[in-house]
Each structure stands twice: as structure tokens, then as C-alpha cells.
C-alpha positions in Angstrom: 20.3 -48.8 -4.6 18.4 -46.9 -7.1 14.9 -48.6 -5.4 16.2 -46.9 -2.3 16.6 -43.6 -4.0 13.0 -43.4 -5.2 12.0 -44.7 -1.2 13.8 -41.5 -0.4 12.1 -39.6 -2.4 8.4 -40.7 -2.0 9.8 -40.1 1.7 9.9 -36.8 1.6 7.2 -35.8 -0.9 5.0 -37.3 1.1 6.0 -35.1 4.9 6.7 -32.1 2.9 3.7 -31.8 1.0 1.5 -32.1 5.1 4.5 -29.5 6.1 3.5 -26.9 3.4 0.1 -27.2 4.0 0.6 -26.5 7.9 3.2 -23.9 6.9 0.6 -21.9 4.5 -2.0 -22.3 7.1 0.1 -20.9 9.7 1.1 -17.5 7.6 -2.6 -17.2 6.9 -3.3 -16.9 10.2 -0.9 -14.9 10.6 -2.7 -12.3 8.5 -6.0 -12.4 9.8 -4.5 -12.0 13.3 -2.6 -8.8 11.8 -5.8 -7.4 10.2 -7.8 -8.1 13.1 -4.8 -6.1 15.2 -5.4 -3.4 12.4 -8.4 -2.9 12.7 -9.0 -2.9 16.4 -6.5 0.0 16.6 -8.3 1.6 13.6 -11.2 2.0 15.6 -10.0 2.7 19.2 -7.8 5.3 17.3 -11.6 6.9 15.6 -13.4 6.6 18.8 -10.9 8.6 20.4 -11.3 11.2 17.7 -14.6 11.2 17.6 -14.9 11.9 21.3 -12.7 14.6 21.3 -14.7 16.3 18.5 -17.7 15.9 20.5 -16.2 17.6 23.1 -15.3 20.3 20.8 -18.3 20.6 19.3 -20.4 20.9 22.5 -18.0 23.4 23.8 -18.7 25.8 21.0 -22.3 25.0 21.2 -22.3 26.3 24.5 -21.3 29.4 23.7 -23.7 32.4 23.6 -23.9 34.0 20.1 -22.5 37.4 21.8 -19.4 36.0 22.4 -18.1 34.8 18.8 -16.2 38.2 17.2 -17.6 38.4 13.6 
């Protein structure tokens, strides 16, 4: 009976080590995917803001000096 317990313990240890490796690797992959997604949306948001500011600057640069009220 003691031998059976030892064999079961060895079986579970040999099964749990690769499983733990795959779980950790999956979590790392999910973290990398989240970082990539956030980076994409941050870049997209930055580009939209930059385009809006560019259009405002072009509009202001097109105004004549007489149009400014001091």
C-alpha cells in the first residue's frame, strides 16, 4: 500500500510540473497580448490627437494678422 501511495505521488508530481509550465507560459502570453493591445490603442489615440492638433494649427496659421484681436 505504501508503494502505491509513492507511485501515485510520483505520477501527480510528474503530471503537475509540465502543467504548471504551460499555465505560466499561457499567463505570460496573455500579458504580452494585453501590452500589445494597449500599445496599439495608445498609438492610435495619439495619432488622432496629433491629427486634430495639426488641423487646428493649420487653421490658425492660415489666419491673417488682422484677424487677431489684441
